[in-house]
C-alpha positions as a printed NumPy array, in Angstrom:
array([[  0.   ,   0.   ,   0.   ],
       [  1.406,   3.343,  -1.056],
       [  1.994,   6.052,   1.517],
       [  0.345,   9.445,   1.004],
       [  1.756,  12.86 ,   1.846],
       [  0.114,  16.265,   1.773],
       [  2.362,  19.267,   1.213],
       [  0.531,  22.524,   1.895],
       [  1.859,  25.54 ,  -0.008],
       [  1.21 ,  29.281,  -0.041],
       [  2.644,  32.317,  -1.752],
       [  6.056,  32.967,  -0.251],
       [  7.046,  29.426,   0.793],
       [ 10.743,  28.607,   0.45 ],
       [ 11.565,  27.402,  -3.072],
       [ 14.277,  24.846,  -2.246],
       [ 12.324,  23.327,   0.625],
       [  9.099,  22.955,  -1.35 ],
       [ 10.653,  21.446,  -4.475],
       [ 13.007,  19.18 ,  -2.507],
       [ 10.153,  17.754,  -0.442],
       [  8.031,  17.058,  -3.512],
       [ 10.928,  15.56 ,  -5.485],
       [ 12.431,  13.304,  -2.815],
       [  9.105,  11.954,  -1.559],
       [  8.047,  11.137,  -5.123],
       [ 11.395,   9.418,  -5.772],
       [ 10.487,   7.171,  -2.824],
       [  7.156,   6.414,  -4.532],
       [  5.176,   8.27 ,  -1.892],
       [  1.956,   9.632,  -3.363],
       [  2.437,  13.396,  -2.924],
       [ -0.457,  15.809,  -3.1  ],
       [  0.609,  19.466,  -3.241],
       [ -2.275,  21.661,  -2.101],
       [ -2.546,  25.443,  -2.249],
       [ -4.134,  27.491,   0.521],
       [ -4.446,  30.41 ,  -1.901],
       [ -7.496,  31.15 ,  -4.066],
       [ -5.631,  29.591,  -7.013],
       [ -3.453,  26.56 ,  -7.656],
       [ -0.405,  28.501,  -8.898],
       [  1.719,  29.977,  -6.137],
       [  4.885,  32.045,  -6.242],
       [  7.629,  30.932,  -3.873],
       [  9.83 ,  33.29 ,  -1.846],
       [ 12.517,  33.469,  -4.544],
       [ 10.163,  33.653,  -7.508],
       [  9.795,  29.99 ,  -8.497],
       [  6.217,  29.325,  -9.561],
       [  4.598,  26.06 ,  -8.521],
       [  1.279,  24.706,  -9.677],
       [ -0.376,  22.765,  -6.88 ],
       [ -2.22 ,  19.535,  -7.605],
       [ -5.305,  20.707,  -5.714],
       [ -6.832,  23.345,  -3.518],
       [ -6.32 ,  22.555,   0.164],
       [ -9.972,  22.993,   1.108],
       [-10.893,  20.302,  -1.437],
       [ -8.637,  17.653,   0.131],
       [ -8.907,  18.295,   3.871],
       [-11.171,  15.274,   4.43 ],
       [ -8.701,  12.854,   2.81 ],
       [ -6.38 ,  10.599,   4.814],
       [ -2.641,  11.223,   4.719],
       [  0.254,   9.382,   6.325],
       [  2.159,  12.683,   6.481],
       [  1.314,  16.372,   6.36 ],
       [  4.327,  18.615,   5.774],
       [  4.756,  22.38 ,   5.698],
       [  7.62 ,  24.123,   3.914],
       [  9.019,  27.279,   5.488],
       [ 10.004,  30.546,   3.905],
       [  8.585,  33.976,   4.476],
       [  5.896,  35.104,   4.212],
       [  4.69 ,  31.615,   3.25 ],
       [  5.127,  30.065,   6.7  ],
       [  3.136,  32.912,   8.239],
       [  0.372,  32.428,   5.669],
       [  0.258,  28.705,   6.524],
       [  0.166,  29.565,  10.245],
       [ -2.871,  31.798,   9.742],
       [ -4.894,  29.273,   7.723],
       [ -7.494,  27.908,  10.175],
       [ -8.594,  24.858,   8.129],
       [ -4.957,  23.753,   7.779],
       [ -4.432,  24.244,  11.514],
       [ -7.422,  22.024,  12.297],
       [ -6.245,  19.336,   9.878],
       [ -2.718,  19.264,  11.344],
       [ -4.211,  19.089,  14.856],
       [ -6.292,  16.059,  13.764],
       [ -3.193,  14.463,  12.226],
       [ -1.22 ,  14.943,  15.448],
       [ -4.044,  13.638,  17.637],
       [ -4.368,  10.542,  15.427],
       [ -0.673,   9.775,  15.947],
       [  0.116,  10.265,  12.261],
       [  3.19 ,  12.089,  10.967],
       [  3.264,  15.859,  10.663],
       [  6.348,  17.861,   9.772],
       [  7.635,  21.342,   9.072],
       [ 10.881,  23.064,   8.14 ],
       [ 12.499,  26.483,   8.553],
       [ 10.079,  29.104,   9.908],
       [  7.048,  26.784,   9.681],
       [  7.667,  24.871,  12.949],
       [  7.945,  28.095,  14.989],
       [  5.147,  29.933,  13.219],
       [  2.641,  27.308,  12.058],
       [  3.144,  24.254,  14.281],
       [  3.606,  26.461,  17.358],
       [  0.379,  28.374,  16.659],
       [ -1.496,  25.115,  15.973],
       [ -0.553,  23.896,  19.464],
       [  1.069,  20.637,  18.27 ],
       [  4.561,  21.207,  19.691],
       [  3.71 ,  20.936,  23.401],
       [  6.312,  18.849,  25.258],
       [  8.121,  18.097,  21.981],
       [ 11.779,  18.254,  21.076],
       [ 11.953,  20.184,  17.813],
       [ 14.021,  22.472,  15.631],
       [ 13.411,  25.361,  13.265],
       [ 15.297,  28.185,  11.597],
       [ 17.338,  29.351,  14.616],
       [ 16.309,  33.013,  14.294],
       [ 12.71 ,  31.934,  15.028],
       [ 13.535,  29.9  ,  18.155],
       [ 12.669,  32.861,  20.402],
       [  9.022,  32.485,  19.351],
       [  8.735,  29.013,  20.882],
       [  7.086,  28.03 ,  24.142],
       [  6.085,  24.708,  25.664],
       [  8.632,  22.753,  23.611],
       [ 12.38 ,  22.208,  23.569],
       [ 14.433,  23.742,  20.75 ],
       [ 17.269,  21.464,  19.615],
       [ 19.968,  23.018,  17.422],
       [ 20.215,  20.109,  14.96 ],
       [ 19.446,  19.915,  11.215],
       [ 16.542,  17.46 ,  11.665],
       [ 14.716,  16.397,  14.828],
       [ 12.285,  13.48 ,  15.094],
       [ 10.093,  13.349,  18.206],
       [  7.5  ,  10.637,  17.797],
       [  5.203,  11.615,  14.93 ],
       [  6.56 ,  15.208,  14.791],
       [  9.484,  15.864,  12.435],
       [ 11.119,  19.283,  12.113],
       [ 14.095,  20.777,  10.324],
       [ 16.067,  24.027,  10.182],
       [ 16.054,  25.469,   6.668],
       [ 17.03 ,  25.397,   3.   ],
       [ 20.412,  23.724,   3.559],
       [ 18.77 ,  20.93 ,   5.577],
       [ 15.91 ,  20.293,   3.139],
       [ 17.471,  17.183,   1.581],
       [ 18.267,  15.576,   4.953],
       [ 14.74 ,  16.476,   6.107],
       [ 13.104,  14.956,   3.026],
       [ 15.167,  11.76 ,   3.377],
       [ 14.193,  11.539,   7.045],
       [ 10.538,  11.789,   6.023],
       [ 11.115,   8.955,   3.537],
       [ 12.7  ,   6.859,   6.28 ],
       [  9.799,   7.484,   8.663],
       [  7.223,   6.577,   6.004],
       [  8.968,   3.788,   4.1  ],
       [ 11.928,   2.613,   6.166],
       [ 15.699,   2.932,   6.031],
       [ 16.054,   0.614,   3.015],
       [ 13.969,   2.967,   0.875],
       [ 15.758,   6.015,   2.276],
       [ 19.135,   4.501,   1.424],
       [ 18.011,   3.517,  -2.088],
       [ 16.742,   7.051,  -2.819],
       [ 19.924,   8.626,  -1.409],
       [ 22.119,   6.276,  -3.433],
       [ 20.207,   6.995,  -6.653],
       [ 20.739,  10.714,  -5.992],
       [ 24.506,  10.049,  -5.632],
       [ 24.664,  11.051,  -1.994],
       [ 27.829,   9.767,  -0.292],
       [ 27.263,   7.093,   2.317]])
């Protein structure tokens, strides 16, 4: 049975993080659904890359996902943080014990505001760590705490995406994807 991942996007999300997540998860044969919170499917990332989402977020909120992941970037992470239907869906995901993840500014802005970081070890873009409360900031590229996975930023996007693959599909699949991408062992 194929694993399913939802990647929520908004105008201003980080280009590298968004594309890396989509690419690496699809290389691992995870069914990835990119969903826009905007009033249109095409979004413009923080550095000008244009992405066309597969769907509108509101149209897919009732679907089941093994993972929901939020890219960072500004102002995209703030836009994701302020989207009430996304907040409710991530809260449901967390309560169900299913994977939810975020990178860069998104853990500190979105996951923090959704209330799903309480008592968690987590990381984010270090400049946003002062916005955290009720959780423990860990200065590491990727942090896994149960079903919550967080990462620090653009330079950690590949390690983050491979960690998501490992959590969903196991270390064998992670290693196969990394090897095919010519990553050193």
